[in-house]
N, CA, C and O atoms as a GROMACS GRO file, in nm:
protein
  408
    1LEU      N    1   6.232  10.381  11.220
    1LEU     CA    2   6.243  10.237  11.203
    1LEU      C    3   6.388  10.190  11.217
    1LEU      O    4   6.416  10.090  11.283
    2GLU      N    5   6.482  10.265  11.154
    2GLU     CA    6   6.622  10.222  11.162
    2GLU      C    7   6.674  10.224  11.304
    2GLU      O    8   6.760  10.144  11.341
    3HIS      N    9   6.621  10.316  11.386
    3HIS     CA   10   6.663  10.320  11.526
    3HIS      C   11   6.622  10.192  11.598
    3HIS      O   12   6.696  10.139  11.682
    4LYS      N   13   6.504  10.143  11.565
    4LYS     CA   14   6.453  10.021  11.628
    4LYS      C   15   6.532   9.899  11.580
    4LYS      O   16   6.572   9.814  11.659
    5ILE      N   17   6.554   9.892  11.449
    5ILE     CA   18   6.625   9.778  11.390
    5ILE      C   19   6.769   9.770  11.441
    5ILE      O   20   6.818   9.661  11.471
    6LEU      N   21   6.834   9.884  11.451
    6LEU     CA   22   6.976   9.886  11.488
    6LEU      C   23   7.000   9.910  11.637
    6LEU      O   24   7.114   9.933  11.678
    7LYS      N   25   6.894   9.905  11.718
    7LYS     CA   26   6.905   9.932  11.860
    7LYS      C   27   7.014   9.849  11.930
    7LYS      O   28   7.089   9.905  12.010
    8PRO      N   29   7.026   9.719  11.902
    8PRO     CA   30   7.134   9.643  11.967
    8PRO      C   31   7.273   9.701  11.938
    8PRO      O   32   7.359   9.704  12.026
    9LEU      N   33   7.295   9.747  11.815
    9LEU     CA   34   7.424   9.805  11.780
    9LEU      C   35   7.442   9.943  11.842
    9LEU      O   36   7.552   9.981  11.881
   10VAL      N   37   7.333  10.018  11.853
   10VAL     CA   38   7.338  10.147  11.920
   10VAL      C   39   7.371  10.126  12.067
   10VAL      O   40   7.456  10.196  12.123
   11ASP      N   41   7.303  10.030  12.130
   11ASP     CA   42   7.325  10.001  12.273
   11ASP      C   43   7.469   9.961  12.302
   11ASP      O   44   7.522   9.990  12.410
   12LEU      N   45   7.533   9.895  12.206
   12LEU     CA   46   7.672   9.853  12.223
   12LEU      C   47   7.772   9.962  12.183
   12LEU      O   48   7.892   9.946  12.201
   13GLY      N   49   7.721  10.072  12.128
   13GLY     CA   50   7.808  10.183  12.091
   13GLY      C   51   7.870  10.172  11.953
   13GLY      O   52   7.964  10.245  11.922
   14TYR      N   53   7.819  10.081  11.868
   14TYR     CA   54   7.874  10.064  11.734
   14TYR      C   55   7.811  10.157  11.631
   14TYR      O   56   7.872  10.188  11.529
   15VAL      N   57   7.688  10.203  11.658
   15VAL     CA   58   7.615  10.288  11.564
   15VAL      C   59   7.555  10.405  11.640
   15VAL      O   60   7.507  10.389  11.753
   16ALA      N   61   7.559  10.522  11.578
   16ALA     CA   62   7.494  10.640  11.636
   16ALA      C   63   7.424  10.716  11.524
   16ALA      O   64   7.472  10.718  11.410
   17PHE      N   65   7.313  10.778  11.554
   17PHE     CA   66   7.240  10.859  11.458
   17PHE      C   67   7.251  11.004  11.499
   17PHE      O   68   7.230  11.039  11.615
   18VAL      N   69   7.283  11.089  11.403
   18VAL     CA   70   7.295  11.232  11.427
   18VAL      C   71   7.223  11.304  11.314
   18VAL      O   72   7.243  11.272  11.197
   19LYS      N   73   7.140  11.401  11.349
   19LYS     CA   74   7.072  11.481  11.247
   19LYS      C   75   7.135  11.619  11.244
   19LYS      O   76   7.173  11.674  11.347
   20GLY      N   77   7.146  11.674  11.125
   20GLY     CA   78   7.202  11.808  11.111
   20GLY      C   79   7.239  11.836  10.968
   20GLY      O   80   7.232  11.748  10.882
   21GLY      N   81   7.278  11.956  10.942
   21GLY     CA   82   7.315  11.997  10.808
   21GLY      C   83   7.464  11.988  10.784
   21GLY      O   84   7.535  11.910  10.848
   22ALA      N   85   7.510  12.069  10.690
   22ALA     CA   86   7.651  12.065  10.648
   22ALA      C   87   7.747  12.096  10.762
   22ALA      O   88   7.853  12.034  10.772
   23ARG      N   89   7.711  12.190  10.847
   23ARG     CA   90   7.802  12.228  10.958
   23ARG      C   91   7.820  12.111  11.055
   23ARG      O   92   7.932  12.083  11.099
   24VAL      N   93   7.711  12.044  11.088
   24VAL     CA   94   7.719  11.928  11.179
   24VAL      C   95   7.800  11.817  11.113
   24VAL      O   96   7.886  11.756  11.177
   25GLY      N   97   7.771  11.789  10.987
   25GLY     CA   98   7.843  11.685  10.915
   25GLY      C   99   7.991  11.713  10.905
   25GLY      O  100   8.074  11.624  10.923
   26SER      N  101   8.024  11.836  10.875
   26SER     CA  102   8.165  11.875  10.864
   26SER      C  103   8.238  11.855  10.996
   26SER      O  104   8.351  11.805  10.999
   27THR      N  105   8.175  11.895  11.104
   27THR     CA  106   8.235  11.877  11.236
   27THR      C  107   8.257  11.729  11.266
   27THR      O  108   8.362  11.691  11.318
   28LEU      N  109   8.158  11.648  11.234
   28LEU     CA  110   8.169  11.504  11.263
   28LEU      C  111   8.280  11.437  11.182
   28LEU      O  112   8.362  11.364  11.239
   29VAL      N  113   8.283  11.461  11.052
   29VAL     CA  114   8.381  11.389  10.969
   29VAL      C  115   8.524  11.434  10.994
   29VAL      O  116   8.619  11.363  10.960
   30GLN      N  117   8.541  11.551  11.054
   30GLN     CA  118   8.676  11.599  11.082
   30GLN      C  119   8.720  11.569  11.226
   30GLN      O  120   8.832  11.604  11.264
   31ASP      N  121   8.634  11.506  11.304
   31ASP     CA  122   8.667  11.476  11.443
   31ASP      C  123   8.773  11.366  11.448
   31ASP      O  124   8.764  11.266  11.376
   32GLU      N  125   8.872  11.383  11.534
   32GLU     CA  126   8.983  11.286  11.545
   32GLU      C  127   8.939  11.151  11.599
   32GLU      O  128   9.013  11.054  11.586
   33HIS      N  129   8.822  11.142  11.659
   33HIS     CA  130   8.774  11.016  11.715
   33HIS      C  131   8.702  10.928  11.613
   33HIS      O  132   8.666  10.814  11.644
   34ILE      N  133   8.681  10.979  11.493
   34ILE     CA  134   8.612  10.904  11.389
   34ILE      C  135   8.712  10.813  11.317
   34ILE      O  136   8.814  10.860  11.266
   35ASP      N  137   8.680  10.682  11.314
   35ASP     CA  138   8.769  10.584  11.252
   35ASP      C  139   8.738  10.562  11.104
   35ASP      O  140   8.829  10.535  11.025
   36GLU      N  141   8.611  10.575  11.067
   36GLU     CA  142   8.570  10.551  10.929
   36GLU      C  143   8.441  10.628  10.904
   36GLU      O  144   8.358  10.643  10.993
   37ILE      N  145   8.425  10.675  10.782
   37ILE     CA  146   8.306  10.748  10.742
   37ILE      C  147   8.230  10.663  10.642
   37ILE      O  148   8.288  10.615  10.545
   38VAL      N  149   8.100  10.644  10.665
   38VAL     CA  150   8.014  10.572  10.572
   38VAL      C  151   7.900  10.666  10.536
   38VAL      O  152   7.826  10.711  10.624
   39ILE      N  153   7.886  10.696  10.407
   39ILE     CA  154   7.784  10.791  10.366
   39ILE      C  155   7.703  10.737  10.248
   39ILE      O  156   7.749  10.650  10.174
   40THR      N  157   7.583  10.790  10.234
   40THR     CA  158   7.508  10.779  10.109
   40THR      C  159   7.487  10.922  10.064
   40THR      O  160   7.479  11.013  10.147
   41GLY      N  161   7.477  10.941   9.937
   41GLY     CA  162   7.458  11.076   9.887
   41GLY      C  163   7.508  11.087   9.745
   41GLY      O  164   7.509  10.989   9.670
   42SER      N  165   7.550  11.205   9.710
   42SER     CA  166   7.595  11.230   9.573
   42SER      C  167   7.747  11.242   9.569
   42SER      O  168   7.814  11.252   9.672
   43ALA      N  169   7.800  11.240   9.448
   43ALA     CA  170   7.943  11.262   9.431
   43ALA      C  171   7.981  11.402   9.479
   43ALA      O  172   8.093  11.423   9.526
   44LEU      N  173   7.889  11.497   9.469
   44LEU     CA  174   7.916  11.632   9.518
   44LEU      C  175   7.936  11.632   9.669
   44LEU      O  176   8.024  11.702   9.721
   45THR      N  177   7.855  11.554   9.740
   45THR     CA  178   7.870  11.544   9.885
   45THR      C  179   8.004  11.482   9.920
   45THR      O  180   8.074  11.530  10.009
   46LEU      N  181   8.039  11.375   9.850
   46LEU     CA  182   8.168  11.309   9.875
   46LEU      C  183   8.284  11.406   9.851
   46LEU      O  184   8.377  11.413   9.931
   47ASP      N  185   8.277  11.481   9.742
   47ASP     CA  186   8.384  11.577   9.712
   47ASP      C  187   8.397  11.682   9.822
   47ASP      O  188   8.508  11.719   9.858
   48LYS      N  189   8.286  11.728   9.874
   48LYS     CA  190   8.291  11.829   9.981
   48LYS      C  191   8.355  11.771  10.107
   48LYS      O  192   8.433  11.838  10.175
   49ILE      N  193   8.322  11.647  10.138
   49ILE     CA  194   8.378  11.583  10.257
   49ILE      C  195   8.528  11.557  10.238
   49ILE      O  196   8.608  11.585  10.327
   50GLN      N  197   8.564  11.503  10.123
   50GLN     CA  198   8.700  11.457  10.101
   50GLN      C  199   8.796  11.567  10.054
   50GLN      O  200   8.914  11.566  10.089
   51TRP      N  201   8.746  11.662   9.973
   51TRP     CA  202   8.836  11.756   9.908
   51TRP      C  203   8.817  11.902   9.948
   51TRP      O  204   8.908  11.983   9.927
   52GLY      N  205   8.702  11.938  10.006
   52GLY     CA  206   8.682  12.076  10.049
   52GLY      C  207   8.544  12.130  10.016
   52GLY      O  208   8.472  12.073   9.934
   53ALA      N  209   8.508  12.240  10.079
   53ALA     CA  210   8.374  12.295  10.069
   53ALA      C  211   8.346  12.366   9.937
   53ALA      O  212   8.234  12.362   9.887
   54THR      N  213   8.447  12.430   9.880
   54THR     CA  214   8.425  12.507   9.758
   54THR      C  215   8.485  12.435   9.638
   54THR      O  216   8.573  12.350   9.652
   55LEU      N  217   8.435  12.469   9.520
   55LEU     CA  218   8.487  12.408   9.398
   55LEU      C  219   8.636  12.439   9.380
   55LEU      O  220   8.713  12.353   9.337
   56GLN      N  221   8.675  12.560   9.412
   56GLN     CA  222   8.817  12.598   9.400
   56GLN      C  223   8.903  12.514   9.494
   56GLN      O  224   9.008  12.464   9.454
   57GLU      N  225   8.858  12.500   9.619
   57GLU     CA  226   8.934  12.419   9.716
   57GLU      C  227   8.941  12.273   9.670
   57GLU      O  228   9.046  12.210   9.681
   58GLN      N  229   8.832  12.221   9.620
   58GLN     CA  230   8.830  12.082   9.572
   58GLN      C  231   8.929  12.063   9.457
   58GLN      O  232   9.006  11.967   9.454
   59THR      N  233   8.925  12.155   9.362
   59THR     CA  234   9.013  12.146   9.245
   59THR      C  235   9.160  12.150   9.287
   59THR      O  236   9.240  12.068   9.241
   60GLU      N  237   9.194  12.243   9.373
   60GLU     CA  238   9.333  12.255   9.420
   60GLU      C  239   9.377  12.130   9.496
   60GLU      O  240   9.487  12.079   9.474
   61ASN      N  241   9.291  12.081   9.584
   61ASN     CA  242   9.327  11.963   9.663
   61ASN      C  243   9.336  11.837   9.577
   61ASN      O  244   9.421  11.752   9.601
   62LYS      N  245   9.247  11.824   9.478
   62LYS     CA  246   9.255  11.708   9.388
   62LYS      C  247   9.384  11.712   9.306
   62LYS      O  248   9.452  11.611   9.291
   63GLN      N  249   9.417  11.830   9.254
   63GLN     CA  250   9.539  11.842   9.173
   63GLN      C  251   9.664  11.811   9.255
   63GLN      O  252   9.759  11.752   9.204
   64ALA      N  253   9.663  11.850   9.381
   64ALA     CA  254   9.777  11.825   9.470
   64ALA      C  255   9.767  11.689   9.540
   64ALA      O  256   9.858  11.648   9.612
   65ASN      N  257   9.656  11.619   9.517
   65ASN     CA  258   9.627  11.492   9.585
   65ASN      C  259   9.640  11.506   9.737
   65ASN      O  260   9.706  11.426   9.803
   66THR      N  261   9.575  11.610   9.789
   66THR     CA  262   9.578  11.637   9.933
   66THR      C  263   9.435  11.649   9.987
   66THR      O  264   9.383  11.759  10.003
   67PRO      N  265   9.371  11.534  10.014
   67PRO     CA  266   9.236  11.541  10.071
   67PRO      C  267   9.238  11.613  10.206
   67PRO      O  268   9.340  11.612  10.276
   68ILE      N  269   9.126  11.675  10.242
   68ILE     CA  270   9.122  11.751  10.367
   68ILE      C  271   9.107  11.660  10.489
   68ILE      O  272   9.129  11.704  10.602
   69ILE      N  273   9.070  11.536  10.467
   69ILE     CA  274   9.065  11.439  10.576
   69ILE      C  275   9.138  11.312  10.532
   69ILE      O  276   9.143  11.281  10.414
   70GLN      N  277   9.194  11.240  10.628
   70GLN     CA  278   9.264  11.116  10.600
   70GLN      C  279   9.183  10.993  10.641
   70GLN      O  280   9.226  10.880  10.621
   71THR      N  281   9.067  11.016  10.699
   71THR     CA  282   8.980  10.909  10.746
   71THR      C  283   8.928  10.827  10.627
   71THR      O  284   8.883  10.885  10.529
   72PRO      N  285   8.934  10.694  10.635
   72PRO     CA  286   8.878  10.612  10.527
   72PRO      C  287   8.729  10.640  10.507
   72PRO      O  288   8.655  10.660  10.604
   73ILE      N  289   8.686  10.641  10.380
   73ILE     CA  290   8.547  10.670  10.347
   73ILE      C  291   8.490  10.555  10.265
   73ILE      O  292   8.551  10.510  10.168
   74CYS      N  293   8.373  10.508  10.304
   74CYS     CA  294   8.294  10.412  10.226
   74CYS      C  295   8.171  10.490  10.182
   74CYS      O  296   8.098  10.543  10.266
   75SER      N  297   8.148  10.498  10.051
   75SER     CA  298   8.036  10.580  10.004
   75SER      C  299   7.951  10.506   9.902
   75SER      O  300   8.002  10.434   9.816
   76GLU      N  301   7.823  10.526   9.914
   76GLU     CA  302   7.725  10.478   9.817
   76GLU      C  303   7.672  10.604   9.751
   76GLU      O  304   7.609  10.686   9.817
   77LEU      N  305   7.698  10.620   9.622
   77LEU     CA  306   7.664  10.745   9.554
   77LEU      C  307   7.559  10.721   9.446
   77LEU      O  308   7.548  10.611   9.392
   78GLY      N  309   7.484  10.824   9.417
   78GLY     CA  310   7.392  10.818   9.304
   78GLY      C  311   7.251  10.778   9.340
   78GLY      O  312   7.177  10.732   9.254
   79ALA      N  313   7.211  10.794   9.464
   79ALA     CA  314   7.073  10.769   9.508
   79ALA      C  315   7.030  10.624   9.492
   79ALA      O  316   6.912  10.596   9.472
   80VAL      N  317   7.124  10.534   9.501
   80VAL     CA  318   7.091  10.392   9.510
   80VAL      C  319   7.092  10.362   9.659
   80VAL      O  320   7.192  10.315   9.713
   81ASN      N  321   6.982  10.389   9.723
   81ASN     CA  322   6.976  10.388   9.869
   81ASN      C  323   6.999  10.248   9.926
   81ASN      O  324   6.947  10.148   9.877
   82SER      N  325   7.078  10.247  10.030
   82SER     CA  326   7.109  10.119  10.095
   82SER      C  327   6.991  10.075  10.181
   82SER      O  328   6.910  10.156  10.226
   83TRP      N  329   6.982   9.947  10.203
   83TRP     CA  330   6.877   9.889  10.286
   83TRP      C  331   6.940   9.791  10.384
   83TRP      O  332   7.035   9.720  10.351
   84VAL      N  333   6.886   9.789  10.503
   84VAL     CA  334   6.922   9.686  10.600
   84VAL      C  335   6.800   9.597  10.614
   84VAL      O  336   6.693   9.644  10.651
   85ILE      N  337   6.815   9.469  10.584
   85ILE     CA  338   6.703   9.376  10.589
   85ILE      C  339   6.724   9.284  10.708
   85ILE      O  340   6.825   9.215  10.720
   86VAL      N  341   6.625   9.284  10.796
   86VAL     CA  342   6.631   9.200  10.914
   86VAL      C  343   6.509   9.107  10.909
   86VAL      O  344   6.401   9.144  10.954
   87PRO      N  345   6.527   8.988  10.855
   87PRO     CA  346   6.413   8.897  10.843
   87PRO      C  347   6.365   8.848  10.979
   87PRO      O  348   6.442   8.839  11.075
   88GLY      N  349   6.237   8.818  10.985
   88GLY     CA  350   6.179   8.765  11.108
   88GLY      C  351   6.218   8.620  11.129
   88GLY      O  352   6.288   8.560  11.047
   89SER      N  353   6.173   8.564  11.238
   89SER     CA  354   6.213   8.428  11.275
   89SER      C  355   6.162   8.322  11.179
   89SER      O  356   6.217   8.212  11.173
   90GLN      N  357   6.056   8.354  11.101
   90GLN     CA  358   6.003   8.256  11.006
   90GLN      C  359   6.090   8.241  10.881
   90GLN      O  360   6.067   8.152  10.800
   91TRP      N  361   6.189   8.329  10.866
   91TRP     CA  362   6.274   8.325  10.749
   91TRP      C  363   6.391   8.229  10.770
   91TRP      O  364   6.445   8.216  10.880
   92ASN      N  365   6.428   8.164  10.662
   92ASN     CA  366   6.547   8.080  10.664
   92ASN      C  367   6.634   8.119  10.544
   92ASN      O  368   6.595   8.205  10.465
   93ARG      N  369   6.746   8.058  10.532
   93ARG     CA  370   6.842   8.095  10.427
   93ARG      C  371   6.780   8.081  10.287
   93ARG      O  372   6.802   8.164  10.200
   94LYS      N  373   6.701   7.973  10.268
   94LYS     CA  374   6.638   7.948  10.138
   94LYS      C  375   6.542   8.062  10.103
   94LYS      O  376   6.542   8.109   9.988
   95ASN      N  377   6.461   8.108  10.197
   95ASN     CA  378   6.366   8.217  10.172
   95ASN      C  379   6.439   8.348  10.142
   95ASN      O  380   6.400   8.421  10.051
   96VAL      N  381   6.544   8.377  10.216
   96VAL     CA  382   6.620   8.500  10.195
   96VAL      C  383   6.684   8.497  10.056
   96VAL      O  384   6.678   8.596   9.983
   97ASP      N  385   6.746   8.384  10.019
   97ASP     CA  386   6.809   8.372   9.888
   97ASP      C  387   6.709   8.387   9.775
   97ASP      O  388   6.738   8.450   9.673
   98LYS      N  389   6.589   8.330   9.793
   98LYS     CA  390   6.484   8.338   9.691
   98LYS      C  391   6.446   8.484   9.666
   98LYS      O  392   6.439   8.526   9.551
   99HIS      N  393   6.423   8.560   9.770
   99HIS     CA  394   6.379   8.698   9.754
   99HIS      C  395   6.495   8.789   9.710
   99HIS      O  396   6.473   8.887   9.639
  100ALA      N  397   6.614   8.757   9.750
  100ALA     CA  398   6.730   8.837   9.710
  100ALA      C  399   6.757   8.824   9.561
  100ALA      O  400   6.806   8.917   9.497
  101SER      N  401   6.726   8.707   9.504
  101SER     CA  402   6.753   8.685   9.362
  101SER      C  403   6.639   8.730   9.272
  101SER      O  404   6.652   8.728   9.150
  102ALA      N  405   6.528   8.770   9.331
  102ALA     CA  406   6.409   8.811   9.251
  102ALA      C  407   6.431   8.945   9.184
  102ALA      O  408   6.343   8.994   9.114
   0.00000   0.00000   0.00000
């Protein structure tokens, strides 16, 4: 569904979807072509991305204030999953505000 909703942004090159595990994610977030990282997940995931793969590496890097990447990170943590809402043409500002405040 998200591929369909975000297709215009994908077509323009603003959004891309990649599936994979830790190895794929690590490669992506450390790539020099990445301008910003936006993730959902846990604080543990954020720590691995920002400070290192192991607890020892994270502790050392946090104490030295030396993150393993310098790329800005926007993160939503704690399983409060983000949603993209794309209302249909029958929706107007009043309807969106009504449902958003419910």
